[in-house]
N, C-alpha and C positions, 0 to 999 in steps of 0.2 A: 575610685569608683565606689559608689554606695551600694552595699549589699544588704540583704535581709536574711536573718537567720531562719532556718526551716526545720520543721519537725520531720522525723523519718516517716516514710510512707508505710502504713501497716496493711493497706489493701491494694498494693501495687501488683503488677504482673510478676510472674515467676522469673522472667528473663531479666528484668531490672533488678530483682533481688539477687539473682546469681551474679550480676555484674556490679553489685554494690553501688547502685545509683538510685536517685529518687525517681519514682514513677509518678506521672501526673494522673494516672488511673483512668484515662480516657478509654472508653470501650467502643468498638471491639478491639481496637489496637491503640496503645499509648503512643505518644509523640516520639519517644526514643526508639521504639521498635519500628514505627512507620518510617522514620528517617533512615535507620540502618537496614531496613528491609528484612527484619527478622520476624520469626513467629512470635506471637504475643499471648501465651497462655496465662489465664488467671486461675488462682487456686479455687477449688470447689469446696464449699462447706455445706453442712446439713441444712441450714436455714435458707440457703440460696442467696444470702445477702451479698456475698462476694461477687455474684454474677449480675447484680443489678447494674444497668447502664449508668455511667456517669453523665451528669448534665453538661453538655457542651453547647456552645453557640451554634445555631443552625444557620447555614449559608442559604441564600435565596435558591429555591428549587431543590434543596437537599435537606432531608429530614434530619433531626438530631442524631439518629442512628446511622446516618450516612446513606440511607436508601433514597431512591428517587424513581422517576419514571421516564420512559423513553416513548413519547407519544408518536404514533404514526410511523414507527420504525419496524421493529421485529416483534417476536412473540412474547409480549408481556413486559412487566416492569423490571427494573434492576433491583435485585435483592440486596440486603445489607451485606451479604458475603461478597458481592461483586465490588462494593465501594471500598477503595483503599485511599482515603483522603490524606494527602500529605499535609504536614502541619503548616498553619499560617505563622507569621512571625511577629505579631504584636508582643511587646515585652510583658511577660508575666513569669513569676518564679517557678522553676521546676527543680533544679538541683545545683549544687556547687560541686564542681569537680576538682580533684587535686590535679594540678597541671602536670601532664606527662613530661618526662625528661626529654630534652632535645637531643637528638642523635644525628648521625650522618645521613640517615634517610631524609630527615627534615631539611638538612642542608641541601641535599640533592634536589628536593622538591622546590625549595626556594630558588635555587640557582636555575632550575628549569623554567620557573615562571619569569624570572628576571631576564633570561636570555631568549625565551620563546613565548613571551607573554601574549603577544597578539595571536599566536597560533593556539595557545591554551585557552585563552578567553578573548574572543574577538573584540570585545569592547575595550580591552586593555591595550589600545593602540598607544603610540608614543605620547600623544598629548594628554592622555588620561592615566597612563601607567604611573607617572610620578605621583599623581594625586592618590591613586589606589595604594601605592606602597607607603606613602607618608601616613595615611590613615591606618594601614595595617600595622605599622610600627607603633602606633598610638594605642590601638585596641587589639588585644590578643584574640578576641573572638573572630575578628576579621582576618587576622593572620592565619588562624587555623583553617578558615574557610578557603583562603587563597591556596594554602598547602593542599587542601582536600581536592580542589578542582585541578591542581597540577598533577596530583596522583591519579585522578580520574582520566586525565589526558594520557598519561603514561600507560595506564591499563589498556588503552586502545592501541597506541602506536607500538607497544611492546607486548604483543600477544603471548610470547613465551613466559612473561611474568605477569600476566593479567590478574591472576588470583591475588598475588601479593599486593599489587598496587591498588586493586579495587578494594581490598580489605583496608589498606591504609586510608583510602578516600572515605570510606564509611566511618572509620574510627575518628578521623579528624573532623568530619562534618558533624558527627554526634557530639564531640567535645565542643565544637564551635557553637552549636545550638544551646548546649548546656550553659556555656559561659554567657551567651547573649540573653537567655531567658532568666538568668539569675540576677540581672541588673534591675535595680529598683526603678520604678517608673519616674520617680522624681529626678533621676539623673538626666533623662532625656528632656524633661520639662525645664531643667535649669538653664539650658542654652541651646539655641538652634545648631550651634557648631557640634554639639554632642550627637546630633542626629545625622551628621554627614557620614560617619563610618557605618551607621545603621542603614542608611540608604544604599551604600555600596555593598554592604553585607547582604542585604535583601536581593539586590540585583544579581550578585554572584551566586547566591543560594538558589535563586530561581533558575539561572542558567544550568546549575548542577542538576536541579530537578528535571529540566528539559532533557539533559543528557541521559539520565536514568530512565525517563519515560520512553525515550526513543529506542533504548536498548532492549526493551521487552518485546517478546514475540508471542503474544497471546491472541489467538484468532477469535476469541469470544468477545463480541463487540461491547456488551455491557462492561466487561472488565477493562477493555481499552478505553472506553469513555470515562469510567471511574478514575482510572489512572491519569487521564488527560485533565479531568476536572481538578484532581488533586494537585497536579503540576500548576494549573492556573492559580489556584489558591496560594500556592507557595510563591510563585513569581509576583503575584499582585500584592504580596505582603508589604511591598514598598508603600502602598497607599496608607497602610496603617501607621507606618513609621512617619510619614510626612503629613498625616492628617492635621489640618489647621495651620500648617507651616510652609505651604508651597511657595508662597511669595518670598518669605524670608530665606529659604534655603537656596532659591535661585540667585541670591546675591552672595553666596558663599563661594568656596573654591570650586564647587560643582557647576558654576554658571556656564562654562564652555560646553559641558556635557548636556545640560538642560537646553541650551540654545540649539545645539545640533539635533537633539531629540524633538524639539518643537518644529524644527525645519522638516524633519522626516514626517511628523504627524500631519503637517499641512500639505504634503505632496498629493497630487492627483495623478492617477495613472493615465497613460496616453495610448497604451496598446489595446488589443482586442481579445486577449485570452479570456477575460472575465466578462465580456459583453453579455453572454448568454445568462449567466447567473445574476448579473445586475438586472437585466430585463425581467427575469422571473421574480426576483425579490421585489421589484417595484410594483409588480402586479399581484403580489401575494396577500395584500390586505393587512400588512403588519401595522401595529401601533406606530405613531409618529416617532417616538423615541427609539423603538426597535428598528424602524426603517433607517433612520439616520445612523444608528450605531452599526448596523449591518453593512450599509453602503461604505462607511469609513473602513470597516474591516476589509471589504473588497478593494477599496482604493489602495490600501497598503499592499495588498497582495499583487495588484496590477503593477505597482511600482517595482516589485521584485521581478515580475516577468519582464518588465521593461528594462531592467538593469540600471535603473536610475536611483540616485543621482550619479553613483559610481559603483563599481563592483564591490568595494569594501563596505560602503554604506548599505548595500543590498543585504549583506550578511547581517549587519546590525539590525536592520528593519525586521528581517525574518525572525531572528532569535528573540527580538523584543516584542514581537507581534502580540503574544499573549498578554503582555503587560500594557500595550498601547491601545488595544481595541476598547471601545467604551463599554461600560458596565451593562447596559441593556442587552448587548450581544452576548456577554458572558452569561447572563441569566438564561438566555435562550439555549446556550450550550449546556449549562448545568441541568436544565430540564429536558434535554434531549430533543429539542424542537427539530423536525426534519429539515426545515429551511436552514438552520444553523449547521446541521450535519453536512448539507450540500456545500456550504461555504468552507467547512473543514476539509472537504475533498480537494478544493482548490489550494488550501493551505498545505495539505500533504503533497500535492503536485508541486507547489513552490519549493517544499523541502527537497523533493527529488531533483529539482533544478540545481540545488546547491549540495548535491550528494558528495561533492569533494570535501566538504567541511567535515572534520574528523568525527564529530558526534552525530552526524546525520547518516552517512552511508546509504544503505538500502531501506532505511526506515520509512521514507516518504512513499515509495511504491507499496511497501507492505501495508501501511496504515490506510492508503487510498483503496487498496483492494478490500480490506476489512470493511470499510464504510460502504463501498459499492455493493458488496455481497450482502450486507445486512439490511439496507434500505428496502422497504416494500416496493413492489413493482410500480405502483403509481408515482413513485419518486424517481424512477430510473432515468427519466429524461433529464432530470436536474444534474445528474452526475455523468451523463454520457460524454459531455465535452471534456472534462478533465481526464476521464479514463482513456478516451481516444488520444488525447495529447500525450498521456503516459506511454501508450503503445508506440507512438511515433518516436518519443525519446528513447525508448528501449531498443527499437529497431535501429535508430541512429547509432546508439552505443555499440550494438552488435557489429554494424558495418565498419565503424571506426576501429573497433578492436581487431577485426579481421584485416583491415587495411594496415594497421600497425604491425600485425603479425606477419603479413605478407612481405614487409620490408626487412624482416629479420634475415640474416645470412643463413643460407641453407634451408629456407622455408620451402616446404613442398605442400601446396594446398590440397586438402582433401575436397574442398568445395571452391568453385569459382566465385569470384565476387559477383554480387547481384548486379543485374543490368537494368537499363531503363526500358523495360518492355512496355508496350502500349496495350492497355486493356480495352477491348472493344467487342462489339458484336460481330461475328463472322459473316461472310457472304456465302452464297450458294457455292461459289468456286472453292471454298475451303472445306467442303464436306468430305471429299476424298482424303485430304490431309488429316482431318480429325479422326477418320476411321483408321488411318495408318498409325497415328500416335496412340490410339486406343489399344491396338493389338501389341505395339512395341512396349508400351508401359506395363501391360498386363502379362507379358510373356513369362515372368517369374512366378505368377500365381498358379498353383497346381490345379485349382478348380477349373480354370480356363481350359486346360488340356484334358480334363476329364469330361467337361461338357462338350468340347469340340476336339475329339481325339486324333483326327487325321489332318494332313495338309489340305486336303480338299474341303474339309469342314471349316477349317480356319479361313480359307479363301472365300468360302460362301459367307462366313461371318463378316469378313471385311467388306464384301460387296453389299451385304445387308446394312451394315452400319453406315456406309456412305449414302445409300438411298434414304435410310431412316433419318439421318442428320439433315439431309437436304429438305426432307418434308418438315422437320422441326423448324428450319430456318424460314420456311414459308409462313410460319405463324409468328407475327411480329412481337408477341409477348412471351414466347417460349424461353425457358431458362437456359441460355447458352452464351458463354463468353469465351474469348480466346486471348492469349498473350502473344502479341506479335513482335518479332524482333525488329527494332527500328532501323537496323542496318540492312538486313536482307529482305525484310518485308514478309518473311515466312512465319508460319504459326509454330510456336514452340510448345504450347500447352493449352489445354482447354478445361473448362468446368461446365457441368450440367447439373441442373437442379429442378425441383418441382415445388411450387408454392401457390397459395391463393392468387397472387398477382402474376405468377408465371406458370400457369397450368399446362399440363400435358394432356393432349386429347386421348391418347392411348398409352398405357404403360409399356415400356419396351419389352419386358418379360411376358406381357400378356398378349402381345401382338403376333405377327407372323414369324417371328424368329424361331419359335418352337417347331416350325415346319421346314426350316432351312436344311439343306443337304448335309447329312452326316451328324446332325445334332443329337446328343445323347439326352433325350427328354427325361430320363429317370433322374439325372443329377441336376438338370436345369429346373424341372418342376419341383424337385425335392428342395432345392435351395430356396426357390421363391416362396414355397409354403413355410419354411422355417423362418425366413426373414420377416414375412408378414405376421406370423404368429408372435414373434418377439416384439415387433413394433406395437401390435395390439396389446400385448401383455404389459409392456413397459411404458408406453406413451399414449396408447389409445388412438382415437381419431381427431385429436385436438389439432387446431391449425398450426402449421409450422412450415419452414423451408426444409425440404428433404434433399440433401446434397447427394447426388447419385455418383458423380465421377469428378475427380481432379486428376488428370493424366498429363504427364510431361514426357516429351520425347527424351529417351535416355541421353541423347547427345546434348541436351540442354539442361539436364538435371543439375541442381546445385547452384543455379543462377538466380533463383528467387521468383521464377515465373509462377510456380504453383502457389507460393505464399501470397503473391499479389492477387491472384484470382480468388483464393480462399478469403482473403480479407475483404475483397469487393463484395462477395456474396454475403459475408457477415454484416457488412455495412448496410446492404439492402434489407436484410432481415431486421436489423436494429431499427432502420427507418420505418419498417412496418410494425415494429414492436413484437416480432415473432421469434421464437426459438428456432434453432437449426438441428435437425436430426440426421444421423447417418449411421451406416454400418461400416466398420473398419476392420481390416485384417489386423492381427495382433501386432505385427511389426510396425504399423503406422500409428498405433495408439499413442505412444509418447509424443509424436509430432502434433497430434490433434490436442493433446492435453496442454501443450504450450499455447494454444489459441484459447484455452478455457473450456474445452469440451470435457464433460464428465461421463464416465462409463455408467450406464444405468441398467444394462442387461447384456446377455450374450447367448449365442446358440452355436451348435456344432453338428457336424454330420460326418459319417464314415465315407471315405472315397478310396478308389484304387490309387496306387502310386502312378506317377507320371509315365512310367515305362509302358503302360498299356495293359497291365495286369487287370484281370477282372476281380481279383480278391480285394475285399474292403480292408485294406491294411494301414490306412492313414486317417487321422482325425483332423478334419478341417474346421477351424473355429473363427468366428467373427464377433466383434464387440459392438453393441449398440451404444451410441454416444449422443449426448445432448449438450447444446450450447445455448446460454441465455444472453440476451443483449447486454446486460450489466454485469455479467460474470465472466467475460472473456479474459483469457490470460495473455501472456506475452506473445507478441507477434515476431519473435526472434526465430521462428521455426524455419530456418533456412533449408532444412531437409524436406520441406513440404513440396517435393517435386516428383512424387510417385503417386500412383493411383491409390486411393484410401481403402478400397475394398476389392471384391471380386468383380468380375465383368458385369454382374447385375446386382 
C-alpha cells in the first residue's frame, strides 16, 4: 500500500496532541474527535491565530463552519454549535498509526462477527459475508472497522459491559479511519479492485454512524438534525469512493450486492401508509428534481411498511435508506426543508416498525416525537398520520405485552385486558345510567362530598345529572359519547366536553345545580371561581376543546373504555386543529401525561375533611393541562378509566 510521509501537526487540537496522533485541524471539531465523539479543544494564543477556522469543503446547504438554517420549522437557524458533522470518507491523508497489538479481545470480536455476522451487520448475510471477510483480510482498515461494529453490537447486547465494548468500538473505528485516510489517492486510482474494500468500508462505517446517531437522546431538534445530517454525510461517503467507477465496480466481486441493491431501488410501494405524504408532496410545488427524489424516498419507505420483498430485505432497505435516496432530497434535509422533515417523520416511523433490530430499539418513536414537537403548527397536518400510526403501534405493543404477561404462571392481573367497546353517541334512555356512573366514579373525590355532604344531597345530584344529561342529548351536537359493552349492551363509561363544534348552551356549574337540595354553595361556587380564574390565567379564551368528564363505572375500570373515549375526543380536536384543555386531580395527571397533556397551571382550595367537619383542614388541588394535536404522547394509558377531575 502506497503511503505518504506527513509532517507533525503544530496547530492541532489538544486531544489529538494528548493521544499522539495527527490532527487534521478542522474546526470546530477535528475528524478524529468527531469520530470518537470526544471534546475537541484547541489551544488559545494571544494573536488568536490558533482559533481561526480551518478551510473545509462546504456541503450543499451547510456552511463551511457547519451552520445551516431550518426554514419553516422552529425558532431560528441552527447555530454552529448545534452542527456536529461526522466525517466524510474521501481518501486524504491525516495520520499514520502504529498498529495496535492484537489481543484476545480482538479475537472475540472477530469470532462474534464470523458467528453472528448477519445479526451484527444485517448486510453481512451469507452470500456477502465471504466477500466482506476476504476483503477485510486484505485491507487492515476494513478489518478494524469490522471489529469496531462487532464491538458496538456487543455494547448493546451486553449492557453490563457496555462501557468497555463501546470504548473498544470507538478506538477501533478511529484507527480504521486513520489507516484509511493515510492511503495515497494513487492507490485507489491504480485499479478498480482496490476500491472494493473501500466501498465495503464506507458501507460498514455508515452503518456504524447510524448506530451512533440512533443512540443519542437529545430533544433539541437542531442538534438532532445536525447529527442526522452528519450521519448522512458519512454513509454517503460511498459515492466519493466510487465516483467515476460505478460501471466498473459492478463487474467485480460486488456484483451480487449491486444487483440486489438495484432491485431494491427500483421497487414501488403498494400499501397506503404513505399516501397522505405523497399527495402533499405532489401538491407542494417542488422543483422537478426535488419532487422525483422525494417520491423515491417515499417509495422506499412504503416498501418497508409493505414488508416487501421479504422481511430480511426490508431491514436492508431501511438501514441503507440514507445512502439510497437521491441527492436532491438529501439537499432538502440538509437545509431543513419542512417537506423533507415530514418525510423523515415517516422514516422514523419505519424505524419503529423494525424496533426489534438491535441498533434501533426505541429510537424511531423518540425521533418521531422530536420532529413532531418541533414543526410549526402550519405543518402539523403533514405529520399527523405517522404520529397516529405510532400511537396505534404503541397501543398494540402494550396489549401484546399484557397478553404475554397474562399467560405467565401465577399471573394475577391488576388490570383486565382491553375489550372491544363500541364508542357512540348515547340515547335519551342512557341518561340515568350516565348519572349513576358519574357518582360512582367520583365517589373517591373528597370535593364531591364537601359540595354534596349528605345522602339526600347526593340523591338530588343524581336526579339532576340524569335530567341535565337528557337535555344535553336533545342537542344533536352536544359533546357526549359513551363506551358501550358489545356483549351486554350496557354503558361502561362516558365522556363530556365543550368545544366550538360541540357547544353547551349552559355550563353545568352555572345552571340550576347550585339550587339543588343540600348543595354546599360555598364550595361549589368557590371551586368554579378558582377553575375559571386558572383557565383565564393560563389559557385565556382561545378556542379549544374543554374536556369536562371522563368517567368509568368502577366495575369496568382497567378495560380500556376511558382510554378509547379520550382518544376519540383527541381525534376530533385534531381534526378541528384545536387543543384540548382540562382540569385534573393530581392522581390522574400521570395518566393524561401519557396522552401528551402538559401541565400549564394549577389551583387549590381549603376544604373540610370528608367526615363532615366544618374545619378547613385539607388542601384540595387540581392541575390545568393542555394537549396539542401534534404533541400527543403514548396512548398506552390503560388506567384512563377514572374521572380526571372533580365533579365540575
